[in-house]
C-alpha positions as CSV (number, residue, x, y, z in Angstrom):
1,M,50.5,48.3,-49.6
2,N,48.8,49.0,-53.0
3,K,45.9,47.0,-54.4
4,K,47.8,45.1,-57.0
5,L,50.4,43.9,-54.4
6,R,47.6,42.8,-52.1
7,S,45.9,40.9,-54.9
8,T,49.1,39.2,-55.8
9,I,49.8,38.1,-52.2
10,F,46.2,36.8,-51.8
11,N,46.4,34.8,-55.1
12,V,49.7,33.3,-53.9
13,L,48.1,32.4,-50.6
14,K,45.3,30.6,-52.5
15,I,47.8,28.6,-54.5
16,V,49.7,27.7,-51.3
17,V,46.6,26.7,-49.5
18,S,45.2,24.5,-52.3
19,A,48.6,22.9,-53.0
20,G,49.3,22.3,-49.3
21,M,45.9,20.9,-48.5
22,L,45.8,18.7,-51.5
23,A,49.3,17.4,-50.8
24,Y,48.3,16.8,-47.1
25,V,45.2,14.8,-48.1
26,L,46.7,12.8,-50.9
27,I,50.0,12.0,-49.1
28,F,49.0,11.6,-45.4
29,R,45.3,10.9,-45.4
30,V,44.5,8.5,-48.2
31,D,46.1,5.6,-50.0
32,L,46.8,6.8,-53.6
33,G,46.6,3.3,-55.0
34,A,43.2,2.7,-53.3
35,L,42.0,6.1,-54.5
36,W,42.9,5.4,-58.1
37,E,41.2,2.0,-57.8
38,A,38.1,3.6,-56.4
39,L,37.9,6.1,-59.2
40,L,38.3,3.4,-61.8
41,Q,35.5,1.3,-60.3
42,A,33.0,4.2,-60.2
43,R,29.7,3.3,-61.8
44,W,29.2,5.4,-64.9
45,G,25.5,5.0,-65.1
46,Y,25.1,7.2,-62.0
47,L,27.8,9.5,-63.1
48,G,26.2,10.0,-66.5
49,V,22.9,11.1,-64.9
50,A,24.9,13.4,-62.5
51,I,26.6,15.1,-65.5
52,V,23.3,15.7,-67.2
53,L,21.8,17.2,-64.1
54,A,24.9,19.3,-63.4
55,M,24.7,20.8,-66.9
56,A,21.0,21.5,-66.5
57,G,21.8,23.2,-63.2
58,V,23.9,25.8,-65.0
59,A,20.9,26.7,-67.2
60,L,18.6,26.8,-64.2
61,R,20.9,29.3,-62.5
62,A,20.7,31.4,-65.6
63,V,16.9,31.4,-65.4
64,R,17.2,32.7,-61.8
65,W,19.5,35.5,-63.0
66,M,17.1,36.4,-65.8
67,A,14.3,36.9,-63.3
68,L,16.4,39.4,-61.3
69,L,17.4,41.2,-64.5
70,R,13.8,41.6,-65.7
71,A,12.9,43.1,-62.3
72,H,15.2,46.0,-63.4
73,A,13.7,46.0,-67.0
74,I,17.0,44.6,-68.3
75,D,16.2,42.2,-71.2
76,V,19.0,39.8,-71.9
77,P,18.3,36.5,-73.9
78,L,18.4,33.4,-71.8
79,G,20.9,31.8,-74.2
80,R,23.4,34.6,-73.5
81,L,22.9,34.3,-69.7
82,V,23.5,30.5,-69.9
83,R,26.7,31.2,-71.9
84,L,27.9,33.7,-69.3
85,Y,27.3,31.2,-66.5
86,Y,29.3,28.5,-68.3
87,V,32.1,31.0,-69.0
88,G,31.9,32.2,-65.3
89,T,32.4,28.5,-64.2
90,F,35.6,28.4,-66.3
91,F,37.0,31.5,-64.7
92,N,36.0,30.3,-61.2
93,I,38.7,27.7,-61.7
94,F,41.4,29.8,-63.2
95,L,40.9,33.2,-61.5
96,L,41.9,31.5,-58.2
97,S,38.6,32.3,-56.6
98,G,35.1,30.8,-56.2
99,F,33.8,34.3,-57.0
100,G,36.1,35.0,-60.0
101,G,33.3,33.9,-62.4
102,D,31.0,36.4,-60.8
103,A,33.4,39.2,-61.7
104,I,33.5,38.0,-65.3
105,R,29.7,37.9,-65.5
106,M,29.6,41.4,-64.2
107,V,32.1,42.7,-66.7
108,E,30.6,40.8,-69.7
109,L,27.0,41.8,-68.9
110,S,28.0,45.5,-68.3
111,R,29.3,45.7,-71.8
112,H,25.9,44.9,-73.3
113,T,23.6,47.2,-71.3
114,D,23.6,50.9,-70.4
115,R,22.5,50.0,-66.9
116,G,25.8,48.6,-65.6
117,P,25.3,49.2,-61.9
118,E,21.9,47.4,-61.9
119,A,23.3,44.5,-63.9
120,V,26.2,44.1,-61.6
121,G,23.9,44.2,-58.6
122,T,21.9,41.3,-59.9
123,V,25.0,39.1,-60.0
124,L,25.5,39.7,-56.3
125,V,21.8,39.1,-55.5
126,D,21.8,36.0,-57.7
127,R,24.7,34.5,-55.6
128,A,23.1,35.6,-52.3
129,T,19.7,34.1,-52.9
130,G,21.2,30.8,-53.8
131,L,23.3,30.7,-50.6
132,W,20.4,31.8,-48.4
133,V,18.1,29.1,-49.8
134,L,20.8,26.5,-49.3
135,F,21.0,27.4,-45.6
136,V,17.2,27.2,-45.3
137,I,16.9,23.7,-46.8
138,G,19.9,22.5,-44.8
139,L,18.2,23.7,-41.6
140,V,14.9,22.0,-42.7
141,A,16.6,18.8,-43.6
142,L,18.6,18.5,-40.3
143,P,15.8,16.9,-38.2
144,F,15.3,14.2,-40.8
145,A,19.0,13.4,-41.0
146,S,19.7,13.6,-37.3
147,A,19.5,9.9,-36.8
148,W,22.6,9.5,-39.0
149,L,24.6,12.4,-37.6
150,P,26.6,12.7,-34.4
151,A,25.6,15.4,-31.9
152,Q,28.6,17.6,-32.7
153,M,27.9,17.6,-36.4
154,Q,24.2,18.4,-35.8
155,L,25.2,21.4,-33.7
156,L,27.7,22.6,-36.3
157,I,25.3,22.3,-39.2
158,G,22.4,23.9,-37.2
159,G,24.6,26.8,-36.0
160,V,26.0,27.6,-39.5
161,A,22.5,27.3,-41.1
162,V,20.8,29.5,-38.4
163,V,23.5,32.2,-38.8
164,G,23.2,32.0,-42.6
165,V,19.4,32.2,-42.6
166,V,19.1,35.0,-40.0
167,G,22.0,36.9,-41.4
168,G,20.7,36.7,-45.0
169,W,17.3,37.7,-43.9
170,L,18.6,40.7,-42.0
171,V,20.7,41.9,-45.0
172,M,18.2,41.1,-47.8
173,G,14.8,41.4,-46.1
174,T,15.2,44.3,-43.7
175,R,16.6,47.8,-43.5
176,I,19.1,46.8,-40.8
177,V,22.2,47.8,-42.9
178,P,21.1,51.4,-43.7
179,W,19.8,51.7,-40.1
180,L,23.1,50.6,-38.6
181,G,25.1,52.6,-41.1
182,A,23.3,55.8,-40.0
183,R,24.5,55.2,-36.4
184,I,27.8,53.3,-36.6
185,R,30.4,52.8,-39.3
186,L,30.3,49.1,-40.2
187,P,33.3,47.4,-41.9
188,G,32.6,47.5,-45.7
189,Q,29.7,49.8,-45.1
190,A,29.6,51.2,-48.6
191,K,29.6,47.7,-50.2
192,L,26.9,46.6,-47.8
193,E,24.7,49.6,-48.7
194,R,25.2,49.0,-52.5
195,F,24.3,45.3,-52.0
196,Y,21.1,46.3,-50.0
197,A,20.2,48.8,-52.8
198,S,20.6,46.0,-55.3
199,V,18.3,43.7,-53.3
200,S,15.6,46.3,-52.7
201,G,15.8,47.4,-56.3
202,C,14.8,43.8,-57.4
203,G,11.5,43.9,-55.5
204,Y,10.0,41.1,-53.4
205,R,8.3,39.4,-56.4
206,A,11.6,38.9,-58.2
207,L,13.3,37.8,-55.0
208,G,10.6,35.3,-54.4
209,Q,11.1,33.9,-58.0
210,A,14.8,33.8,-57.4
211,C,14.4,31.9,-54.2
212,A,12.0,29.4,-55.8
213,I,14.4,28.7,-58.6
214,S,17.2,28.5,-56.0
215,L,15.3,25.8,-54.2
216,A,15.0,23.8,-57.4
217,F,18.7,24.3,-58.2
218,N,19.9,23.3,-54.8
219,V,17.8,20.2,-54.8
220,L,19.2,19.4,-58.2
221,N,22.7,20.1,-56.9
222,V,22.3,17.9,-53.9
223,T,21.0,15.1,-56.1
224,V,24.2,15.3,-58.1
225,N,26.2,14.8,-54.9
226,Y,23.8,11.9,-54.0
227,L,24.4,10.2,-57.4
228,V,28.1,10.6,-57.3
229,A,28.1,9.0,-53.9
230,L,26.0,6.1,-55.3
231,A,28.6,5.7,-58.0
232,F,31.0,4.8,-55.3
233,S,28.5,2.5,-53.5
234,V,27.9,5.0,-50.7
235,Q,24.2,4.7,-49.7
236,L,23.0,7.4,-47.3
237,P,19.6,9.1,-47.1
238,L,19.2,12.2,-49.4
239,G,18.6,14.3,-46.2
240,V,22.1,13.7,-45.1
241,F,23.5,15.2,-48.3
242,I,21.1,18.2,-47.9
243,A,22.2,18.7,-44.3
244,F,25.9,18.6,-45.3
245,A,25.5,21.1,-48.1
246,P,25.7,24.4,-46.1
247,I,28.9,23.2,-44.3
248,L,30.6,22.1,-47.6
249,A,29.5,25.4,-49.3
250,M,31.0,27.5,-46.5
251,S,34.3,25.6,-46.6
252,L,34.7,26.7,-50.3
253,L,34.8,30.3,-49.1
254,L,38.3,29.7,-47.8
255,P,41.2,30.9,-50.1
256,S,41.9,28.2,-52.7
257,V,42.1,27.5,-56.4
258,G,38.7,26.2,-57.5
259,G,38.2,24.8,-54.0
260,L,40.9,22.1,-54.6
261,G,42.4,20.8,-51.4
262,V,40.0,22.5,-49.2
263,R,37.1,20.6,-50.7
264,E,38.8,17.2,-50.4
265,E,39.7,17.7,-46.7
266,S,36.2,19.0,-46.0
267,Y,34.6,16.0,-47.6
268,R,36.9,13.7,-45.7
269,L,36.1,15.2,-42.4
270,V,32.3,15.7,-43.0
271,Y,31.6,12.3,-44.6
272,G,33.8,10.6,-42.0
273,T,31.3,11.5,-39.4
274,V,28.8,9.1,-41.0
275,G,31.2,6.3,-41.5
276,V,32.5,6.9,-45.1
277,G,36.2,6.1,-45.4
278,G,38.7,8.8,-46.2
279,T,39.7,7.4,-49.6
280,V,36.1,7.1,-50.8
281,S,35.3,10.6,-49.4
282,V,38.1,12.1,-51.4
283,A,37.1,10.1,-54.5
284,I,33.6,11.6,-54.2
285,S,35.0,15.1,-53.7
286,L,37.3,14.9,-56.8
287,T,34.5,13.4,-58.9
288,T,32.0,16.0,-57.8
289,F,34.5,18.7,-58.7
290,G,34.8,17.1,-62.2
291,V,31.1,16.9,-62.7
292,Q,29.9,20.2,-61.2
293,T,32.9,22.5,-62.0
294,L,35.5,21.1,-64.4
295,L,33.1,19.8,-67.2
296,P,31.0,23.0,-67.2
297,G,34.2,25.0,-67.1
298,V,35.5,23.2,-70.2
299,V,32.2,24.0,-72.0
300,G,32.6,27.6,-70.8
301,A,36.2,27.8,-72.2
302,L,35.0,26.4,-75.6
303,L,32.2,29.0,-75.7
304,Y,34.5,31.8,-74.7
305,V,37.1,30.8,-77.4
306,L,34.4,30.4,-80.1
307,E,32.8,33.8,-79.3
308,G,36.2,35.4,-79.4
309,A,36.9,33.9,-82.8
310,A,33.5,35.0,-84.1
311,G,34.2,38.5,-82.9
312,L,37.6,38.5,-84.7
313,R,35.8,37.4,-87.9
314,R,33.3,40.1,-87.6
315,T,36.1,42.7,-87.2
316,D,37.9,41.4,-90.3
317,D,34.7,41.7,-92.3
318,L,34.4,45.4,-91.5
319,P,35.2,47.8,-94.4
320,G,38.8,48.9,-94.4
321,S,39.9,46.0,-92.2
322,S,43.2,44.5,-93.4
323,D,46.7,43.7,-92.3
324,Q,47.9,46.7,-94.2
325,N,46.0,49.2,-92.0
326,P,47.7,50.5,-88.9
């Protein structure tokens, strides 16, 4: 089976999963009339603040990326990195993958530097440090949220967080990948080694800066979720939202279109363990998607179109450019 056919099959699978899960949730698990009513009654004061914080979060992630690029002596203006992050958010929705935007960021940045491999590596490290810090804060928050969580959910969150923290540290902070690779052939060994080389090339100082910025970003991100929940009159301690974050983030790794369907069912199941009804949970999920993904994606689409139009104008202004030239 060739690569193009595999990609087509995988993309079709994502569409089927998203459509199937979304239909299952909306038809069998919630009352559509009650869901619409809940969305209409959301308090816009909380949502307005959530939107501002979500937009600021995009810029904060760009600052993290810049710290990693500077470790490789790659100087890219912050404004451009912010733009690439917004554009990446747009393509995360329409490239049928939560990582489609990463691919776009890799391609776009490689066009503007002669150090393409290093630039591409920073995109992977940028994503990895964000996930690793998310696991860390989820594990730290778990004891403070335990009074609100059933035992099974505590075990699930703790298990996922521990695996994420330890696994991330082994890959990013030790030479375990090259050491194992010299003795046994791991699945995806070449990719793992390239990722390790990208991490080690950044240096501990830049990684520390990236982790510190990731901490600020994840706190900001969880606060957005907290505000969206308040918009629907759901009042839970902030620690519960922090503890839930690793589980919800991992669920979005499943094949889907922008996380749709998978996100809604995950929210329904996870928030159901603390007494939030299915209809309200799905309303929170859809609104969070709109605030954190859809609105930044719309901004990214506008930026992408405007830059493309500006590029066409620059081409038209070049000497000899005209419709009569072949």
